[in-house]
PLY file of the C-alpha trace (Angstrom):
ply
format ascii 1.0
element vertex 105
property float x
property float y
property float z
element edge 104
property int vertex1
property int vertex2
end_header
66.37 5.55 7.29
66.46 6.00 3.46
64.03 8.11 1.87
62.99 5.89 -0.87
61.89 3.44 2.01
59.73 6.02 3.69
58.40 7.06 0.23
57.53 3.40 -0.72
55.94 2.90 2.77
53.63 5.99 2.39
52.85 4.73 -1.06
51.81 1.50 0.20
49.87 2.95 2.97
47.85 5.06 0.52
47.27 2.02 -1.72
45.76 0.09 1.33
43.43 3.04 2.38
42.05 3.28 -1.23
41.53 -0.34 -1.13
39.76 -0.28 2.33
37.45 2.56 0.85
36.92 0.76 -2.35
35.73 -2.38 -0.56
33.61 -0.52 1.81
31.91 1.22 -1.02
31.43 -2.24 -2.91
29.88 -3.59 0.13
27.44 -0.51 0.34
26.38 -0.96 -3.17
25.96 -4.68 -2.76
23.84 -3.88 0.24
21.93 -1.18 -1.38
21.34 -3.51 -4.66
20.03 -6.31 -2.57
17.70 -4.07 -0.67
16.54 -2.47 -3.72
15.75 -5.72 -5.38
13.65 -6.88 -2.26
11.68 -3.59 -2.55
11.00 -4.25 -6.17
9.84 -7.49 -5.42
7.65 -6.23 -2.54
6.02 -3.61 -4.63
5.30 -6.34 -7.26
3.53 -8.56 -4.91
1.63 -5.56 -3.43
0.60 -4.50 -6.74
-0.60 -7.93 -7.47
-2.64 -7.99 -4.23
-4.20 -4.56 -4.92
-5.49 -6.11 -8.26
-6.48 -8.97 -6.70
-8.88 -7.10 -4.39
-9.70 -4.25 -6.57
-13.32 -5.77 -7.47
-14.23 -5.97 -3.82
-16.40 -3.05 -3.26
-18.63 -3.49 -0.09
-21.12 -0.76 -0.99
-22.44 -2.84 -4.04
-23.53 -5.32 -1.57
-25.53 -3.23 0.80
-28.50 -2.38 -1.27
-30.69 -1.99 1.87
-28.74 1.38 3.28
-30.43 4.53 2.10
-28.80 6.35 -0.64
-27.45 9.28 1.15
-25.64 6.87 3.51
-24.32 5.01 0.56
-23.01 8.12 -1.00
-21.15 9.27 2.02
-19.57 5.67 2.50
-18.50 6.03 -1.28
-17.07 9.47 -0.70
-15.08 8.40 2.40
-13.55 5.42 0.62
-14.88 2.82 2.78
-14.53 0.22 0.02
-10.85 1.18 -0.60
-10.37 1.14 3.35
-11.92 -2.39 3.65
-9.64 -3.63 0.74
-6.44 -2.21 2.69
-7.66 -4.00 6.04
-8.16 -7.27 4.30
-4.76 -7.15 2.64
-3.05 -6.38 5.77
-4.67 -9.48 7.62
-3.92 -11.61 4.52
-0.36 -10.52 4.59
0.02 -11.15 8.35
-1.55 -14.52 8.12
1.04 -15.32 5.30
4.04 -13.69 7.33
2.92 -15.80 10.46
3.45 -19.00 8.32
7.35 -18.24 8.28
9.00 -21.10 10.11
10.13 -20.53 13.75
7.31 -18.07 14.54
4.27 -18.61 16.52
0.81 -18.46 14.91
-0.56 -16.18 17.92
2.22 -13.73 17.82
0 1
1 2
2 3
3 4
4 5
5 6
6 7
7 8
8 9
9 10
10 11
11 12
12 13
13 14
14 15
15 16
16 17
17 18
18 19
19 20
20 21
21 22
22 23
23 24
24 25
25 26
26 27
27 28
28 29
29 30
30 31
31 32
32 33
33 34
34 35
35 36
36 37
37 38
38 39
39 40
40 41
41 42
42 43
43 44
44 45
45 46
46 47
47 48
48 49
49 50
50 51
51 52
52 53
53 54
54 55
55 56
56 57
57 58
58 59
59 60
60 61
61 62
62 63
63 64
64 65
65 66
66 67
67 68
68 69
69 70
70 71
71 72
72 73
73 74
74 75
75 76
76 77
77 78
78 79
79 80
80 81
81 82
82 83
83 84
84 85
85 86
86 87
87 88
88 89
89 90
90 91
91 92
92 93
93 94
94 95
95 96
96 97
97 98
98 99
99 100
100 101
101 102
102 103
103 104
């Protein structure tokens, strides 16, 4: 077998390997770009929901409790905790409205 044919085959094999690696790298980049865009969208939505519930502070409505208890509730972050819980329940309810899912699951 002539040497130039073997060299040509090795050269063609090298090009095919390089093309396969490049296509694999491109596919990874597209996946990571899409994932990053989805995470940016989720961050934007969650920031908006945080601003929506920012004014919700349960301690301002509970004026009948003693001042010491109110101070402890404020120090442990009860208002922020309730905001997170309400946000999580709201997100869960919205996710349940996705087609082909049951409202009880």
